C-alpha positions in Angstrom: 68.3 23.1 81.1 66.7 26.2 79.7 66.6 26.6 75.9 68.9 29.6 75.8 71.5 27.8 78.0 71.3 24.7 75.8 71.9 26.8 72.7 74.6 28.8 74.4 76.5 25.6 75.3 76.4 24.4 71.7 77.5 27.8 70.4 80.4 27.9 72.9 81.5 24.4 71.8 81.6 25.5 68.2 84.5 27.9 69.0 86.2 26.0 71.8 90.0 26.2 71.7 90.8 26.6 75.3 94.1 26.1 77.0 94.1 22.7 78.7 95.9 20.6 81.3 96.6 16.8 81.1 93.8 14.6 82.2 93.4 11.0 83.2 93.0 8.5 80.4 89.3 8.2 79.6 88.8 8.1 75.9 88.2 11.5 74.4 88.0 13.4 77.7 85.0 15.6 78.4 85.4 18.0 75.5 85.7 15.3 72.8 82.8 13.2 74.1 80.5 16.3 74.3 81.4 17.4 70.8 80.9 14.0 69.3 77.5 13.6 70.9 76.3 17.1 69.9 77.6 16.9 66.3 75.9 13.5 65.8 72.5 14.7 67.1 72.7 17.9 65.1 73.2 15.8 61.9 70.2 13.7 62.3 67.5 13.9 59.6 64.1 15.2 60.4 62.6 11.8 59.9 63.7 10.9 63.4 61.6 11.8 66.5 61.7 15.5 67.4 62.3 14.7 71.1 65.9 13.8 70.4 66.6 16.7 67.9 65.7 19.8 69.9 68.4 22.1 71.3 67.8 21.0 74.9 67.9 17.3 74.0 71.1 17.8 72.0 72.8 19.5 74.8 71.6 16.8 77.2 72.9 14.0 75.0 76.2 15.9 74.8 76.5 15.8 78.6 75.3 12.2 78.8 78.0 11.2 76.3 80.4 11.6 79.2 78.4 9.3 81.5 80.3 6.0 81.3 83.5 7.7 82.3 81.6 9.3 85.2 80.5 5.9 86.5 84.1 5.1 87.5 85.2 5.0 91.1 82.2 3.2 92.5 84.4 0.3 93.7 84.6 -3.4 92.8 83.0 -5.3 91.1 81.3 -2.3 89.5 84.3 -0.7 88.0 86.0 -3.9 86.7 82.8 -5.1 85.1 82.6 -1.8 83.0 86.2 -1.0 82.3 86.5 -3.6 79.5 83.8 -1.7 77.6 86.0 1.3 76.7 88.7 -0.4 74.7 90.0 -3.4 72.7 93.7 -4.1 72.6 94.4 -5.2 69.0 97.8 -5.9 67.3 98.5 -4.7 63.8 96.8 -7.8 62.3 93.6 -7.2 64.2 94.1 -9.9 66.8 93.6 -9.3 70.5 97.1 -8.7 72.0 98.8 -11.7 70.3 98.3 -13.7 67.1 96.6 -16.3 69.3 94.0 -13.9 70.6 90.5 -13.5 69.1 90.3 -11.8 65.7 88.3 -8.6 65.2 87.4 -10.0 61.7 85.8 -13.2 63.2 84.1 -11.6 66.2 82.0 -14.2 68.1 78.3 -13.5 68.6 78.6 -13.2 72.4 81.2 -11.6 74.7 81.3 -14.8 76.7 82.4 -16.7 73.6 85.0 -14.0 72.9 86.3 -14.3 76.4 86.7 -18.1 76.0 88.8 -17.6 72.9 91.1 -15.2 74.7 91.4 -17.3 77.8 92.4 -20.2 75.6 95.1 -18.0 74.2 96.4 -17.4 77.7 94.9 -13.9 78.0 93.1 -12.3 80.9 89.6 -11.1 79.7 90.0 -8.0 81.9 93.1 -7.0 79.9 91.8 -7.6 76.4 88.9 -5.1 76.4 85.7 -5.7 74.5 84.6 -2.4 73.0 82.8 -3.9 70.0 80.3 -5.6 72.4 79.7 -2.4 74.3 78.9 -0.6 71.0 76.5 -3.4 69.8 74.8 -3.6 73.2 74.3 0.1 73.4 72.9 0.2 69.8 70.4 -2.6 70.6 69.2 -0.7 73.7 68.6 2.4 71.7 66.7 0.4 69.1 64.5 -1.1 71.8 63.9 2.4 73.3 62.7 3.6 69.9 60.5 0.5 69.6 58.8 1.3 72.9 58.4 5.0 71.8 56.7 4.0 68.5 54.2 1.8 70.4 53.5 4.3 73.1 53.1 7.2 70.7 50.7 5.2 68.5 48.5 3.9 71.3 48.5 7.2 73.2 47.1 9.0 70.1 44.1 6.7 69.7 43.3 5.5 73.3 39.9 6.6 74.4 40.1 5.5 78.0 41.4 8.6 79.8 43.1 6.7 82.6 45.0 4.5 80.2 45.8 7.4 77.9 47.3 9.3 80.9 49.5 6.2 81.7 50.6 5.9 78.1 51.7 9.6 78.1 53.6 9.2 81.4 55.3 6.0 80.1 56.2 7.8 76.8 57.8 10.6 78.8 59.8 8.1 80.9 60.9 6.4 77.7 62.0 9.7 76.1 64.2 10.4 79.2 65.6 6.9 79.0 66.3 7.3 75.3 68.4 10.4 75.8 70.4 8.7 78.5 70.9 5.6 76.3 71.9 7.7 73.3 74.6 9.3 75.5 75.9 5.8 76.4 75.9 4.8 72.8 77.7 8.0 71.8 80.3 7.4 74.5 81.3 3.9 73.4 81.2 4.8 69.7 83.4 7.8 70.4 85.8 5.5 72.2 86.0 3.5 69.0 87.2 6.5 66.9 90.2 7.2 69.2 93.1 5.2 67.9 94.5 4.5 71.4 91.3 2.7 72.4 91.7 -0.1 69.7 95.4 -1.0 70.0 98.1 -2.6 72.1 100.0 0.7 71.7 97.5 2.5 73.8 99.8 4.7 75.8 103.1 5.1 74.1 104.3 2.3 71.8 105.0 -0.1 74.6 107.2 -3.2 74.8 106.9 -4.2 71.2 109.2 -4.0 68.2 109.6 -0.3 67.5 111.6 0.2 64.3 110.4 3.8 63.8 111.3 4.6 67.4 107.9 5.9 68.4 107.4 7.5 71.8 107.3 5.4 74.9 105.8 8.2 77.0 103.0 7.0 79.3 101.4 10.4 78.9 100.8 10.1 75.2 97.2 9.0 75.4 95.9 11.5 77.9 97.8 14.5 76.4 96.3 13.9 73.0 92.7 13.2 73.8 92.6 15.7 76.7 94.9 18.7 76.5 95.3 18.7 72.7 91.7 18.1 71.9 90.5 20.8 74.4 93.0 23.2 72.7 92.0 22.7 69.1 88.6 21.0 68.7 85.8 23.0 67.1 82.2 21.8 66.6 81.9 23.6 63.2 85.1 21.9 61.9 83.9 18.5 63.1 80.6 18.9 61.4 82.2 20.0 58.2 84.5 16.9 58.3 81.7 14.4 58.9 81.4 12.0 56.0 78.0 11.4 54.3 75.6 9.0 56.0 75.9 5.3 55.2 73.0 3.2 56.3 72.1 1.0 53.4 72.6 -2.8 54.0 73.3 -2.1 57.6 74.1 -5.0 60.0 75.4 -4.0 63.4 78.2 -6.7 63.8 79.7 -6.1 60.4 79.5 -2.4 60.8 81.1 -2.4 64.2 84.0 -4.5 63.0 84.6 -2.3 60.0 84.5 0.8 62.2 87.0 -0.6 64.7 89.2 -1.7 61.8 89.2 1.8 60.2 90.4 3.3 63.5 93.1 0.6 64.0 94.5 1.8 60.6 95.1 5.2 62.2 97.4 4.0 65.0 100.7 4.2 63.1 99.8 7.5 61.4 99.1 9.0 64.9 102.5 7.9 66.2 104.2 9.3 63.1 102.6 12.6 63.6 103.3 12.6 67.4 107.0 11.8 66.7 107.1 14.8 64.3 105.6 17.1 67.0 102.2 17.6 65.5 100.3 17.5 68.9 101.7 20.3 71.1 99.6 20.8 74.2 100.8 24.2 75.5 100.4 27.7 74.3 104.1 27.9 73.4 103.7 25.2 70.7 102.1 26.0 67.4 98.9 23.9 66.8 100.0 22.4 63.4 97.4 21.9 60.8 98.3 18.2 60.2 97.8 17.5 64.0 94.5 19.5 64.1 93.2 17.8 60.9 94.0 14.4 62.3 92.1 15.1 65.6 89.2 16.7 63.7 88.9 13.7 61.4 88.8 11.3 64.2 86.2 13.2 66.1 84.2 13.6 62.9 84.4 9.8 62.3 83.0 9.2 65.8 80.2 11.7 65.3 79.2 10.3 61.9 79.1 6.8 63.3 76.9 7.9 66.2 74.6 9.6 63.7 74.3 6.6 61.5 73.8 4.1 64.4 71.0 6.4 65.7 69.4 6.4 62.3 69.6 2.6 61.9 68.4 2.0 65.4 65.3 4.1 64.6 64.7 2.4 61.3 65.0 -1.1 62.6 62.9 -0.4 65.7 59.8 -0.6 63.5 60.4 -4.3 63.1 60.9 -5.0 66.8 58.7 -6.3 69.6 58.1 -4.9 73.1 56.6 -5.9 76.4 55.5 -9.2 77.9 53.7 -11.1 76.4 55.7 -9.6 73.5 53.7 -7.6 70.9 55.1 -6.5 67.5 55.6 -2.8 67.0 54.0 -3.0 63.6 50.9 -4.6 64.9 50.3 -2.0 67.6 51.0 0.8 65.1 48.5 -0.7 62.7 45.9 -0.9 65.4 45.5 -4.7 65.3 46.8 -5.3 68.8 46.1 -3.7 72.2 49.4 -3.5 74.1 47.9 -2.5 77.5 48.7 -5.8 79.3 52.0 -6.2 77.6 53.2 -2.7 78.6 51.8 -2.5 82.1 52.9 -6.0 83.1 51.2 -9.3 83.5 51.8 -10.6 87.0 
């Protein structure tokens, strides 16, 4: 992508309010995912590597933020093995589907352990969703990408063997491309976690559950909100203005992910109350009410802020990691006390 085109895309997204049509359920839809990825990257501090902060990289990450939805349709088992990553079906108490399901507040270390708990509760793992694990996995991958980049940057700068120096440069460039892709994947799943329909049993209309407030049962609720409504009202400048301040102190990925999903779960009932009151019209004839616009903007901003903070923490913690085989510590390579050549090129 040429620089002017990249900047032009970001500028266009800052004023997007296009008329839209209903789309298939796929988290935020193309517009929401692009905006979250772009807003997150634009908010990164200059202490992070420049290769993820330039206009071209930001536009690329915005596009790659759609990628996990674009994987769909490859067939089985491919699609089934990935579909669970986009959602988690929690009841109002934070349990998966029923009170016997796994609790978001006591999330097991591994997805396999989570699946065992849900099977014991009589649930099909394919139906429960496992979005928190997709977020944590994607964060760990970005952290590892950054760890490799730190090592490659350090050794490339001081290597005197020209052949080795050239290989380090090529591998750094490969790693930069992989990092952009992996940031897009992280952005996608984190963005899914800010959409209330992706963390609840009430994911497309209230469903067959007690419904004392008589919320909608429409099976178009999910898609119309995240697709048609978002494309009509979302603005990059408004999302950026609504992003909360960064919170990265005392970070731990599991606890942070649980808290993030919990916060979104708290927005399920407010969404349905607004929907019942007509706050989310999707056609030109309906007035885009400020309460509906504000709700959508706040949710998009929450996703962008979380992507920003997870990117920052992945970078910070990557300094403490290890790379290659035999594994070498990032800190040792950066300090110049270890030569990573064999570990990086591979020991047969």
